[in-house]
ZAZAVO-525504 format. One record per atom (N, C-alpha, C): y, z, x; residue in three letters. Coordinates in steps of 0.1 Angstrom, whole numbers, plus 5000, padded with zeros to 4 digits. Atoms other than C-alpha are relative to their C-alpha. Example, Ala and Ser with C-alpha at 12.3 -4.5 7.8 and 13.67 -1.06 7.14 Angstrom:
BEGIN
498850005009Ala;495550785123Ala;501250005009Ala;498950004991Ser;498950715137Ser;501150084992Ser;
This chain:
BEGIN
500449905011Met;491249464808Met;500950125001Met;499249885001Lys;493349744796Lys;499150124996Lys;500849885003Asn;491950104794Asn;500150044986Asn;499949975014Gln;491150144757Gln;499950154998Gln;500249865002Thr;489950504761Thr;501350085002Thr;498849944997Ile;493250604776Ile;501049994988Ile;499150025011Lys;495150454747Lys;499650094988Lys;500449915011Ile;493050654722Ile;500450145003Ile;499649874996Leu;493550974741Leu;501550024999Leu;498649995001Ala;497250904742Ala;500550034986Ala;499649975014Leu;497450924704Leu;499850144997Leu;500349865002Val;496051274706Val;500950095008Val;499349924991Leu;497751414736Leu;501349945006Leu;498850084994Ile;500451154743Ile;499950015015Ile;500349994986Ile;498851134777Ile;500649895008Ile;499550104990Ser;500550954806Ser;499450035013Ser;500749974988Val;498250944835Val;500949985013Val;499050024989Ser;500151004868Ser;499550055013Ser;500449944987Leu;497951134896Leu;499449895009Leu;500750084990Ser;496850954928Ser;499450095010Ser;500749934990Phe;494351084952Phe;500149925013Phe;499850074988Met;494750994989Met;498850005009Met;501150014991Ser;491451075005Ser;498850074994Ser;501249945004Ala;487951195002Ala;500150155001Ala;500049864999Pro;487251564996Pro;499550055013Pro;500449944988Ala;486951775027Ala;499350134997Ala;500749885004Val;484352045023Val;499650085013Val;500349924988Ala;484052335048Ala;500150154996Ala;500049855001Ala;483052705046Ala;500350044985Ala;499849965014Gly;482952725008Gly;501449954994Gly;498750055004Met;486252535005Met;500049854998Met;499950145003Ala;486852194989Ala;501549974997Ala;498650045003Glu;490152014989Glu;500149854997Glu;499750145004Met;491151684972Met;501549985002Met;498650024997Val;494351554987Val;500549904990Val;499450095010Leu;496651394961Leu;501049905006Leu;499150114996Ser;499251124963Ser;501050045011Ser;499049974990Arg;501551104993Arg;501449994995Arg;498750015006Ser;504451034970Ser;500550134996Ser;499549875005Pro;506751324963Pro;500050024985Pro;500049995015Ala;506451244926Ala;498750074995Ala;501249955005Phe;502951394924Phe;499550125008Phe;500549884993Pro;501051714933Pro;499449965013Pro;500550034986Gly;499951724970Gly;498550015001Gly;501549984999Ser;496351854967Ser;499550104990Ser;500649895008Ile;493952054946Ile;498950065009Ile;500949934991Val;492052314966Val;499150104993Val;500949915006Leu;488952504956Leu;499550095011Leu;500449904990Gln;488252824976Gln;499650134992Gln;500649895007Gly;485953094963Gly;500149974985Gly;499950025014Gln;486753134926Gln;501549984996Gln;498650035003Thr;490353014928Thr;500249855002Thr;499650144999Ile;491652664922Ile;501650005001Ile;498650014998Thr;495152594936Thr;500549865001Thr;499450134999Val;497252294930Val;501350015008Val;498949984990Arg;499652254959Arg;501049885000Arg;498950104998Ser;502952064966Ser;500249934986Ser;499750065013Ile;503652014929Ile;501549955000Ile;498650055000Pro;506751804923Pro;501050104994Pro;499049915005Ser;509951994917Ser;500749954987Ser;499450065012Ser;510851774887Ser;499650094988Ser;500149915012Ala;511251954853Ala;498749984993Ala;501250025008Asn;508251794837Asn;498750045007Asn;501249954993Phe;505851944863Phe;500150165001Phe;499849864999Leu;506952304856Leu;498750084996Leu;501349945005Tyr;503652394838Tyr;498849915002Tyr;501350074999Leu;500052294845Leu;499050064991Leu;501149965009Trp;497152314822Trp;498749955006Trp;501350034994Leu;493652324837Leu;498950024989Leu;501149995010Arg;490652254814Arg;498749965007Arg;501350024993Ile;487052264826Ile;498949984989Ile;501150025010Asn;484152114805Asn;498749985007Asn;501350024995Cys;480452114810Cys;499749855000Cys;500250144998Ala;479451774824Ala;498949954991Ala;501150045008Tyr;476251764803Tyr;500250014985Tyr;499849985014Ser;477251904769Ser;501449964995Ser;498650025004Gly;480951834770Gly;500850124995Gly;499349885006Asp;481752184758Asp;501050065010Asp;498949944992Glu;484952344771Glu;499650145004Glu;500449874995Val;484252644793Val;501250075006Val;498849934994Tyr;487752714807Tyr;501249924996Tyr;498850065003Ser;491252654796Ser;501250105002Ser;498949914996His;494352814812His;501249925004His;498850064996Phe;497952744819Phe;500650085012Phe;499349934988Ala;499952824851Ala;501349945002Ala;498750054997Lys;503552794860Lys;500249975015Lys;499850044986Arg;504652624893Arg;500850125006Arg;499249894993Asp;505752904917Asp;501049955010Asp;498950044991Gly;508452904943Gly;499549925012Gly;500550084989Ser;506152744969Ser;499549874996Ser;500550135006Gly;505352454946Gly;498649994997Gly;501550005002Ser;501852564938Ser;499850074986Ser;500549935012Ala;499952674907Ala;498650045002Ala;501349944997Val;496952904909Val;499250034987Val;500949985011Phe;493952924885Phe;498850085005Phe;501249924997Asp;491253204887Asp;498949964991Asp;501150055008Ile;487953074875Ile;498850095003Ile;501249934999Ala;484653254869Ala;499049934991Ala;501050085007Leu;481853014859Leu;498650015005Leu;501450014995Pro;478053004860Pro;499849875008Pro;500350124993Gly;476552744883Gly;499749884991Gly;500250125008Gly;476452394871Gly;500949895004Gly;499150114998Arg;478252064870Arg;501049994989Arg;498949995010Tyr;481652044854Tyr;501049885002Tyr;498950104999Asn;484451794846Asn;501350085000Asn;498749944999Leu;487951904856Leu;501049914994Leu;498950075006Glu;490951804836Glu;501350075003Glu;498749934997Leu;494551874846Leu;501249934994Leu;498950065007Phe;497751814826Phe;501350075005Phe;498749944996His;501451884832His;501049994989His;498950005010Ser;504551964811Ser;501250075005Ser;498849934996Gly;508052084813Gly;500250134993Gly;499949885007Glu;507552364788Glu;498650064997Glu;501349945002Arg;504752614782Arg;499349964987Arg;500650045012Tyr;504252524746Tyr;500649864996Tyr;499450145002Ser;504752144744Ser;498949905002Ser;500950114997Thr;503051814748Thr;499749995015Thr;500350014986Tyr;501151784781Tyr;499449865003Tyr;500450134996Arg;500551464800Arg;498950025011Arg;501149984992Ala;497351404819Ala;500349965015Ala;500050034986Ile;497051414857Ile;498749945003Ile;501450065000Phe;493251354856Phe;499250064989Phe;500749955012Tyr;490751394828Tyr;498749924999Tyr;501350065002Gly;487351284815Gly;499150045011Gly;501049984989Thr;484751244842Thr;500549955013Thr;499450054987Asn;487151124869Asn;499950105011Asn;500249904990Leu;486851454888Leu;499050104996Leu;501149915004Gln;483551634887Gln;499850105011Gln;500249894991Leu;482751964903Leu;498550055000Leu;501349944999Asp;479352094916Asp;500250145003Asp;499749854999Trp;479652474911Trp;498850085002Trp;501149924997Arg;477352724926Arg;500250154997Arg;499749865004Gly;478753044911Gly;501150065007Gly;498949954992Gly;480953144940Gly;500749905008Gly;499450114992Ser;481852814956Ser;499549874994Ser;500450135005Gly;481552444950Gly;500749895008Gly;499450124993Glu;482552094960Glu;500149894990Glu;499850115009Phe;483851784944Phe;498949895002Phe;501150105000Ile;481351504936Ile;500549865003Ile;499650144997Gln;481651154951Gln;499749914988Gln;500250095012Pro;482150894923Pro;498949905003Pro;501150094999Gln;479250654917Gln;500349885008Gln;499750134994Met;481050344929Met;500650015014Met;499349984988Tyr;482550494960Tyr;499349935012Tyr;500850064989Thr;479750384984Thr;500149844999Thr;499950155001His;479850024970His;501449965004His;498750044997Asn;483650004972Asn;500350015015Asn;499749984986Ser;483750145007Ser;499349895008Ser;500750114993Arg;481149885019Arg;500749874999Arg;499350135002Ile;483049595003Ile;501350005008Ile;498650004994Ser;486449695017Ser;500050055014Ser;500049964986Arg;485249815051Arg;500649895009Arg;499550094990Gly;487149655079Gly;501149914994Gly;498950085005Lys;490149525058Lys;500949975011Lys;499150054989Arg;492249315081Arg;501450044998Arg;498649954999Glu;495649445092Glu;500749935011Glu;499450064989Asp;496349205120Asp;501149914996Asp;498850085003Ile;499348975122Ile;499649884991Ile;500450115008Ala;497448675108Ala;499750044986Ala;500449965014Ala;496148865078Ala;501350044992Ala;498849965007Leu;499549015069Leu;500949884997Leu;499250125003Leu;501248675072Leu;499349924988Leu;500850075011Tyr;498448525050Tyr;500450064986Tyr;499749935013Tyr;499148785023Tyr;501550004997Tyr;498650025004Leu;502848705024Leu;500349864995Leu;499850145004Met;502348335016Met;499849984985Met;500350035014Pro;502548194980Pro;498649944999Pro;501450055002Ser;499148104966Ser;499949964985Ser;500350055014His;497547974933His;500450114990His;499549915010Asn;499348144904Asn;500850125005Asn;499249894994Ile;501248374928Ile;501249935007Ile;498950094995Gln;504548174932Gln;501150095006Gln;499049914994Ser;506348414955Ser;501249935006Ser;498950084994Asp;508548134969Asp;500949944989Asp;499150055010His;510048044935His;501350074999His;498749935000Pro;513748114932Pro;500150124990Pro;499949895010Asp;513348324901Asp;499350125004Asp;500849884995Ile;510648544917Ile;500850065011Ile;499349944988Arg;512648584949Arg;501350074995Arg;498849945005Arg;515848664930Arg;499750134994Arg;500449885007Leu;514148924908Leu;499550115010Leu;500549904990Ala;512449084938Ala;501150075008Ala;498849954993Leu;515749124956Leu;500850104991Leu;499449915009Gln;517249284925Gln;499350134998Gln;500849885002Ile;514449524920Ile;500050095012Ile;500149924988Thr;514349644956Thr;501450035006Thr;498649974994Ala;518149654962Ala;500250155001Ala;499749864999Gly;519049994976Gly;498850095004Gly;501149924997Thr;515450104983Thr;500050045015Thr;499949954986Ala;515050305016Ala;498849955008Ala;501250044992Ser;511550175026Ser;499249904993Ser;500950095007Asp;508849925019Asp;499250084990Asp;500749925010Tyr;506950205001Tyr;500850024987Tyr;499149995012Asp;509950264978Asp;500149874993Asp;499950135006Ser;510249894973Ser;498749964992Ser;501350025007Ala;506549864964Ala;499950074987Ala;500049925012Met;506850144939Met;501049954990Met;499050055009Ala;510049994924Ala;499549874993Ala;500650125005Ile;508249664919Ile;498950034990Ile;501049955009His;505249834904His;500650054987His;499449945012Asp;507450034880Asp;500749894991Asp;499350105007Trp;509449724870Trp;498949924991Trp;501050075007Val;506249544860Val;499550084988Val;500549915011Cys;504949844840Cys;501050014989Cys;498949985010Asp;508349874822Asp;500349874992Asp;499450125005Asn;508949504815Asn;498949904995Asn;501050095004Ile;505549334810Ile;499150074989Ile;500849955011Tyr;503449374778Tyr;498649945000Tyr;501450045001Tyr;499649364775Tyr;499849914988Tyr;500250095011Asn;498749064753Asn;498750014994Asn;501349975007Tyr;496049184730Tyr;499649874992Tyr;500450125008Asp;496148854710Asp;499249915009Asp;500850094991Glu;494948664741Glu;498750085004Glu;501249934996Tyr;492548944751Tyr;498949994989Tyr;501050015011Tyr;490848934717Tyr;499849864994Tyr;500250145003Leu;491048554715Leu;500649974986Leu;499350035012Arg;493348564685Arg;501049895002Arg;499150114997Ser;495548314702Ser;499549935013Ser;500550074988Pro;494948054729Pro;500550065013Pro;499649944987Phe;495048174765Phe;501049905006Phe;498950084995Ser;498348044780Ser;500250015015Ser;499950004986Gly;497648114816Gly;500450145005Gly;499749874994Ser;498148404840Ser;500949995013Ser;499150024988Ser;500548264866Ser;501150105000Ser;498849914999Ala;503348494879Ala;501249954992Ala;498850065007Leu;505948254865Leu;499850004985Leu;500250005015Arg;504348234830Arg;500250144995Arg;499949865004Val;504048614828Val;501450045000Val;498649964999Leu;507648654839Leu;500849944989Leu;499350075010Ser;508848404814Ser;499750064986Ser;500449955013Ser;506948534784Ser;500050154998Ser;500049855000Lys;506948904794Lys;498750054995Lys;501449965005Thr;503248914783Thr;499049955010Thr;501150044992Gly;499948884800Gly;498850104999Gly;501249914998Val;496449034806Val;500050055014Val;500049944987Cys;495449214837Cys;500249915012Cys;499750094989Glu;495348914859Glu;501449955001Glu;498650035000Gly;498848824849Gly;500850115006Gly;499349884993Tyr;500049174858Tyr;499849995015Tyr;500350004985Ala;498349144892Ala;500749885007Ala;499350114993Asn;499748794899Asn;501550025001Asn;498649984999Leu;503248884891Leu;500450115010Leu;499849894991Thr;503049214910Thr;499949955014Thr;500250064986Ala;501749024941Ala;501149915003Ala;498950104997Ala;504348754938Ala;501350075003Ala;498849934998Leu;507249004936Leu;499950085014Leu;500149924987Leu;505849214965Leu;500149905012Leu;499950094989Arg;505448904987Arg;501449955002Arg;498650044999Ala;508948784978Ala;500950105006Ala;499249894994Ala;510249124989Ala;499650025015Ala;500549994986Gly;508449075023Gly;498950105002Gly;501149914999Ile;505549305016Ile;498749934998Ile;501350075002Pro;502049165022Pro;499350064988Pro;500749955012Ala;500049194989Ala;498949914997Ala;501250075004Lys;496749084976Lys;499650034986Lys;500549975013Lys;495149054942Lys;498550035001Lys;501449964999Ile;491749224938Ile;499349984987Ile;500750025013Leu;489149124912Leu;498850105000Leu;501149905001Gly;486549374899Gly;499750044986Gly;500449955013Tyr;485249574870Tyr;500750144998Tyr;499449875003Ala;487049864853Ala;499450064987Ala;500549935012Gln;485750114828Gln;500850124997Gln;499149895005Gly;487250394808Gly;499550145006Gly;500349874996Val;486550764809Val;498550035001Val;501449975001Gly;482850754802Gly;499249955012Gly;501050044990Glu;479750644822Glu;500149855002Glu;500250144997Trp;479150304839Trp;498949944991Trp;501050075009Pro;477150054817Pro;498650015007Pro;501449994995Arg;473350084820Arg;499749875008Arg;500350124992Gly;472149854848Gly;501249935006Gly;498850074995Phe;475649784860Phe;499949965014Phe;500050064986Asp;475849554890Asp;501449965004Asp;498650034997Pro;479349564906Pro;500249875007Pro;499950134993Asn;478549244925Asn;500049884990Asn;500150105010Val;478149054892Val;501150014990Val;499049975011Arg;480349214865Arg;501449995005Arg;498650024996Asn;484049124866Asn;500850004987Asn;499150005012Asn;486649214839Asn;501450045003Asn;498749944997His;489749334857His;500649955013His;499350044987Ala;492349264884Ala;501150105003Ala;498949914996Trp;494749484903Trp;500549965014Trp;499450044988Asn;496649484936Asn;499850105012Asn;499749914989Glu;496949624971Glu;501249945008Glu;498850034993Ala;500149624991Ala;500050075014Ala;500049944986Tyr;500549675029Tyr;501450065003Tyr;498849934997Val;503149945034Val;499750125009Val;500249884991Asp;503550225060Asp;498749995008Asp;501250024991Gly;500750075081Gly;498750024993Gly;501249985008Arg;498150095053Arg;500049924987Arg;500150075013Trp;496849915022Trp;500150114989Trp;499749915012Val;498150094990Val;499449934988Val;500650055012Ile;496150044958Ile;501050024989Ile;499149985012Met;498149984926Met;499449924988Met;500550075012Asp;497049894890Asp;501150014990Asp;498949995009Ala;500149814870Ala;499549994985Ala;500550015014Thr;498049724839Thr;499750144994Thr;500449875005Trp;496650074836Trp;501150105001Trp;498949914999Asn;499950234844Asn;501149974990Asn;499050045009Ser;501850064816Ser;499550034985Ser;500349985014Asp;502050154779Asp;500649904991Asp;499450115008Asn;503649824767Asn;498949914994Asn;501050085007Asp;501649634741Asp;500749884992Asp;499750125008Phe;501949284725Phe;498849964992Phe;501150035009Glu;499849224694Glu;500549944987Glu;499750075013Tyr;499849004663Tyr;501449935001Tyr;498850084998Gly;502648804678Gly;501350085001Gly;498849924998Arg;505049094684Arg;499850115010Arg;500049894991Phe;505949364708Phe;499850134992Phe;500349895009Thr;504249664691Thr;500250145006Thr;499849874993Asn;504649944717Asn;500849975013Asn;499150014989Ser;507349984743Ser;500050135008Ser;500049884993Gly;506150284762Gly;500449995015Gly;499750024986Gly;506750134796Gly;499150075010Gly;500849934990Leu;505650314827Leu;499450124995Leu;500849885005Arg;502950564817Arg;500050115011Arg;500149914989Gly;502850724851Gly;499549935013Gly;500450064988His;501550674886His;498650035005His;501349964995Arg;497950774886Arg;499349885008Arg;500650114994Tyr;496950424896Tyr;501049935010Tyr;499250054989Phe;499650384922Phe;499850095012Phe;500349924988Asp;498650484957Asp;498850094998Asp;501249925003Val;495350624943Val;499149985012Val;500950014989Ser;492750704969Ser;498849924996Ser;501250075003Pro;489650484972Pro;499050094993Pro;501049915006Met;487650794963Met;500250024985Met;499849985014Leu;489250864929Leu;500049874993Leu;499950135006Phe;489850494922Phe;498649964996Phe;501450055003Ser;486050444924Ser;499450074988Ser;500549945012Ala;485650674894Ala;500149904988Ala;499850095011Thr;486950394872Thr;500049855004Thr;499950144996His;487050074893His;499049965010His;501050054991Ala;484449874911Ala;500449865005Ala;499550124994Ile;485449594935Ile;498849894999Ile;501050115002Asn;483649264926Asn;499849925013Asn;500150084987Gly;484349084959Gly;501350025008Gly;498949974991Tyr;486549114989Tyr;499949905012Tyr;500250114990Asn;486448775007Asn;501349975007Asn;498850034992Glu;489048735035Glu;499849885009Glu;500250124992Ser;487648415049Ser;501249905000Ser;498950095001Gly;490748235038Gly;501050035011Gly;499149974989Ile;492648415066Ile;499749915012Ile;500350084988Asp;490748235093Asp;500349854998Asp;499650145003Arg;491347895076Arg;501549995002Arg;498549994999Phe;495047995074Phe;500449995015Phe;499750004985Val;495048055112Val;499849875006Val;500350134995Arg;493347725119Arg;501049904996Arg;499150105004Leu;495847535099Leu;501550035004Leu;498649974996Asn;498947715113Asn;500150005015Asn;499850024985Val;498847585149Val;501349925001Val;498750064999Thr;502347495159Thr;500349985015Thr;499750034986Thr;504147405192Thr;501150105005Thr;499049924993Ala;505947645215Ala;500749925011Ala;499250084990Asn;508747485235Asn;500850105009Asn;499249914991Pro;510347655266Pro;501450014996Pro;498649985002Phe;513747805260Phe;500749975013Phe;499350054988Thr;516147635284Thr;501450065001Thr;498649944999Gly;519247845278Gly;500150125009Gly;499849884991Asn;520448175293Asn;499850124992Asn;500249875005Leu;519748535287Leu;500950105007Leu;499249904994Arg;522348805293Arg;499850134993Arg;500249865005Val;521949185289Val;501350085003Val;498849924999Asp;524949395282Asp;501249945007Asp;499050074993Asn;527149125296Asn;500150035015Asn;500049964986Ala;526149255330Ala;498949945008Ala;501250054993His;522749115338His;499749864995His;500550135003Ser;521848745338Ser;498549995004Ser;501550004997Leu;518048715335Leu;499449874998Leu;500850125002Thr;515648435339Thr;498750044994Thr;501249955008Val;512948505313Val;499349884994Val;500850105006Gly;510148285301Gly;499950014985Gly;500050005015Leu;511148255264Leu;499449874995Leu;500550125007Tyr;509448015240Tyr;500849994987Tyr;499450025013Asn;511247865210Asn;498949954990Asn;501050045010Ile;508847845180Ile;500650014986Ile;499550015014Gly;510047725146Gly;501550044999Gly;498549975000Gly;513747775156Gly;500350145004Gly;499849874996Asn;513248135168Asn;499550025014Asn;500449984987Asn;512948265203Asn;499050125001Asn;501149904999Tyr;509848465213Tyr;499950045015Tyr;500149944987Met;509348695243Met;498750085001Met;501149914998Met;506348875258Met;500550145001Met;499649865000Leu;506349255255Leu;500350055014Leu;499749954987Arg;506149305292Arg;501349955005Arg;498750054997Asp;509249095296Asp;501150094993Asp;499049925008Ala;511049295269Ala;500150145007Ala;500049874994Thr;510049625286Thr;500650005013Thr;499350014987Ala;511149505320Ala;501549984998Ala;498650015003Met;514449405305Met;500750134997Met;499549875004Leu;514949745290Leu;499950105013Leu;500149924988Gly;513749905323Gly;501149985010Gly;498850024991Ile;516549735343Ile;501250084995Ile;498849925005Ala;519049915320Ala;499750145000Ala;500349864999Gly;517250245325Gly;499350064988Gly;500649955012Tyr;515450265291Tyr;498549995002Tyr;501550004998Gly;511750365294Gly;499249964988Gly;500950055011Val;509150185274Val;498649985007Val;501450024995Asp;505350205280Asp;499249924990Asp;500950095008Val;503049925267Val;498650005005Val;501550004996Arg;499249955267Arg;499349904991Arg;500950095007Trp;496649695257Trp;498650045000Trp;501449975001Asn;493249785244Asn;499349874997Asn;500750135002Asp;491149475249Asp;498950004990Asp;501149995009Ala;488149595230Ala;500450004986Ala;499649995013Glu;490049675199Glu;501249914997Glu;498950095002Arg;492749415204Arg;501250074994Arg;498849925004Lys;495549675200Lys;501050025011Lys;498849984991Ile;498949705216Ile;500650134995Ile;499349875004Ser;500450055217Ser;501350005008Ser;498649994994Ile;504250095225Ile;500550144998Ile;499449875001Asn;505750425233Asn;501350005008Asn;498750004994Thr;509450485241Thr;500250145007Thr;499749884993Gly;511050745263Gly;499250035013Gly;500849984989Leu;508650695292Leu;500649915012Leu;499450074989Glu;509450575327Glu;499449865001Glu;500550145000Tyr;509250195331Tyr;499249985013Tyr;500850034989Leu;506450075353Leu;499849845000Leu;500050144999Ser;506649715364Ser;498649945000Ser;501350075001Ala;503749475355Ala;499949905012Ala;500150094989Gly;504549275386Gly;500549864998Gly;499750145003Asn;504948935369Asn;500949994989Asn;499150015011Ala;507449025343Ala;501349935004Ala;498850074998Leu;510748835339Leu;499849885009Leu;500350114991Ser;509148535355Ser;500249874992Ser;499850135007Ser;510348185345Ser;498749924999Ser;501250085001Ala;506848055351Ala;499250034988Ala;500749965012Asn;505748225319Asn;500249894989Asn;499850105011Ala;507147935298Ala;500649875006Ala;499650124993Arg;507347615319Arg;499949874991Arg;500350125008Ala;505947365294Ala;499650034986Ala;500449985014Ser;505347315257Ser;498550025000Ser;501449965002Ala;502047455245Ala;499750034986Ala;500349965013Pro;500147525213Pro;500250144997Pro;499849865004Ala;501047845195Ala;499250034988Ala;500949965011Thr;498548015173Thr;500250144996Thr;499849865005Leu;498548325152Leu;499050095006Leu;500949914994Pro;497048615171Pro;499450104990Pro;500649895008Ala;494748885157Ala;500250135008Ala;499849884993Val;496349195172Val;500750104991Val;499349895007Glu;497449535160Glu;501050075009Glu;498949944992Val;500649695172Val;500450144994Val;499549875005Ser;501650065170Ser;501250035009Ser;498849964994Tyr;505050195179Tyr;500250154998Tyr;499949855001Asn;505250565188Asn;499050064990Asn;501149955008Gly;501950615170Gly;499949944986Gly;499950055014Gln;502950425138Gln;499749845001Gln;500350155001Lys;501550075129Lys;501349934996Lys;498850085003Val;504249805128Val;499549864998Val;500350145003Phe;504249445116Phe;501049925007Phe;499150094992Leu;505749205142Leu;499549864999Leu;500350145000Met;505848835139Met;499749965015Met;500450034986Ala;503948695170Ala;499249875000Ala;500950124997Tyr;502148385184Tyr;499350025013Tyr;500750004987Ser;499548345211Ser;500349875006Ser;499750124993Val;500648095237Val;499450025014Val;500649994987Asn;498548025268Asn;499350135003Asn;500749874998Gly;496548345263Gly;500950125000Gly;499149885001Ser;499648575260Ser;500650004986Ser;499449985013Thr;501148725229Thr;501550005001Thr;498550015000Tyr;504848635223Tyr;500550054986Tyr;499549945012Phe;506848835198Phe;501449954998Phe;498650055003Met;510048725180Met;501050105005Met;499149924993Leu;512948845200Leu;500850094990Leu;499249925010Arg;514948955169Arg;499250124994Arg;500849895005Asp;511949165157Asp;499950115010Asp;500049904989Leu;511849335191Leu;501350075000Leu;498749935000Gly;515549405188Gly;500050104989Gly;500049915011Ser;514949565154Ser;499150125003Ser;501049894997Leu;511949765167Leu;500650105010Leu;499549924989Phe;513649895199Phe;501450054997Phe;498649965003Gly;517149915185Gly;501149935007Gly;498950074993Phe;519049665206Phe;500449884991Phe;499450115008Gly;521349385192Gly;499749875007Gly;500250134995Ile;520749015195Ile;501149914994Ile;499150105005Ser;523348735192Ser;499849875009Ser;500250134993Tyr;523448365203Tyr;501349935000Tyr;498850084998Asp;526348175217Asp;499649855002Asp;500550145000Ala;525647805209Ala;500749925011Ala;499450094990Pro;528247635232Pro;499450025014Pro;500649984987Thr;526747805263Thr;498550025000Thr;501549995002Arg;523247825249Arg;499550135006Arg;500349874994Thr;523148195257Thr;499650104990Thr;500449885008Val;521148475241Val;500650125006Val;499449874995Asn;523048805244Asn;499250114994Asn;500749875004Val;521149135243Val;501050115002Val;499149885000Asp;523249445235Asp;499150124999Asp;500849885000Leu;521449765245Leu;500850134996Leu;499349885003Ser;524249995235Ser;499650084987Ser;500449935012Pro;522850075200Pro;498750095002Pro;501349924998Leu;519650225216Leu;500350154999Leu;499849855002Arg;519150585206Arg;499150095009Arg;500949914991Phe;516350695230Phe;500650015013Phe;499349964988Gly;517450845263Gly;499649915012Gly;500250084988Ala;517750655296Ala;499250095010Ala;500749924990Ile;515450765324Ile;500950015013Ile;499149984988Ala;517450915353Ala;499349955012Ala;
C-alpha cells in the first residue's frame, strides 16, 4: 500500500517526508527529548524544555537552512502556533512557545529559503504533545506497545544473520542480475550503513508504484525481486522483495516485514493488528542493529494507466532508519515469525575435517593448532587466535557469558593463557559442524563473524579473524602452509 494521504499533501505543500526517529522519548524534570535519525542527513533530536522547543544537530545542507514549526489542536485541528527559525551556528533551531494546556499535534518542515516551498519532516498526528502549560511530554503512538511485543527478542545471532543472507521465495539474491546491480549500487560506499542507504535510495529512484495493479485495473504480474527489477514497477511487496534481495546480495542481512500501514489520520475503528495486513517493508542488519526502511513510502515514482506518470524518485528518508516509536504512528507489524531460523540451523549441519597442514606466524613461529576445514575454509577457536597473538606480544582478552551466550573481545590487554590453547587435540577427527547461536562484540561493538560449533566449541573463520584483528592470511599450496602476517596490526604490543 502506498500512502495516499502523503500524495495529497504533496500537491499542496510539495512535501517530501524525510525524518527518522531513533528512540523513545526520554522525559525527566519537565524535559522531553525525541532523538532523531542517526544519519547526518537529518536533524539529531527535538527537545522540549519549559516553553522552548529546540531542534538540534540539523544537517548543514542548504535545504535545511530554515525550519517551520506548526502546532495544531489535536481535537479541533485548529492551528495554534506557526513560526519559522533559521539554523544557527551550532546546528540548532529554537522556537519559543506559549500555549494553554492540552493535547497538540506538532508538524515540522524544512527549506533552503525563508519564503519558499517547505518539505515535511513530520506532520499530521505522527508526533503528539501532551502540554501542561509550562512543560509537557511526547505521547507514545497507539501501536507502539503491540509492535514492541511482536518484535521483542529479534534474533541477532550468527544463525539468524546467515538465514537473512540466504535467497528465499521471491527474493532471488543469488541471481547474477541482482548480484551485479548490488555491487554497482554499493561500489565506493564506506560502510554497510551507507550501502544499505544507497540500495534503499536506488529502489526509491528507479522503481515505480503500479497503481494499475493496486486498483486491479490490470492483472497482478507478481512481486518477485526479479520481476520488479525487470519491469521497474511493483506494489509494496515488490519494493520490499527487491530491497531485501539487493541488500542480501551486498552481504547485508535483510528481512521483509508484513503488516498494516495507514496515513496521517486515526487507525480504523476496531483495528486488530494481528489480523489486518496491507503493506510490506524491510529491516536490514547494519552497525550491530536492525534498521527499519520503507522504500515504498519514501518514493514519489508512480506508474498508472499503462505509463510512468510521475518520476519524483526519492522523496526523503523519513522511513529510513526510523525509530520503532515513530514508525508505530503509521505502521503495525502483522507478524514476526522467526521459526524458519531454527529449521535453517537443523538443515545446515555439515562436516568439519581436521586441517593437516602447517601454520606459520610472521615466518618465525611454526605452530601446531587445531584448525578445522569447513566448506573449504579454515576455522580456528578464539582462544587459539588470542594465544597466537599473545606469542607475538599482542594483547587480546576474550570473555564468554554463558547465560547470555555472548563473546566479548577486547584488544590492547595483556594476554592470559587459557591453558589448553594451541593444542592439536582440539581437532583430531572429523565431526559435525552446526551453526551456533552466539553474539560477538569487539571492543564494545557487535560484529558478524562466520562460525560453526564443533564438539561443543565455537570455531570462527580464520580469514574473518584476520579482518577483525587486522592480521594478514595467505596460503601456500605446495607446502600446505597457512601464513599469518601480524605486521599490519595497529594496536600496541604489550611490553
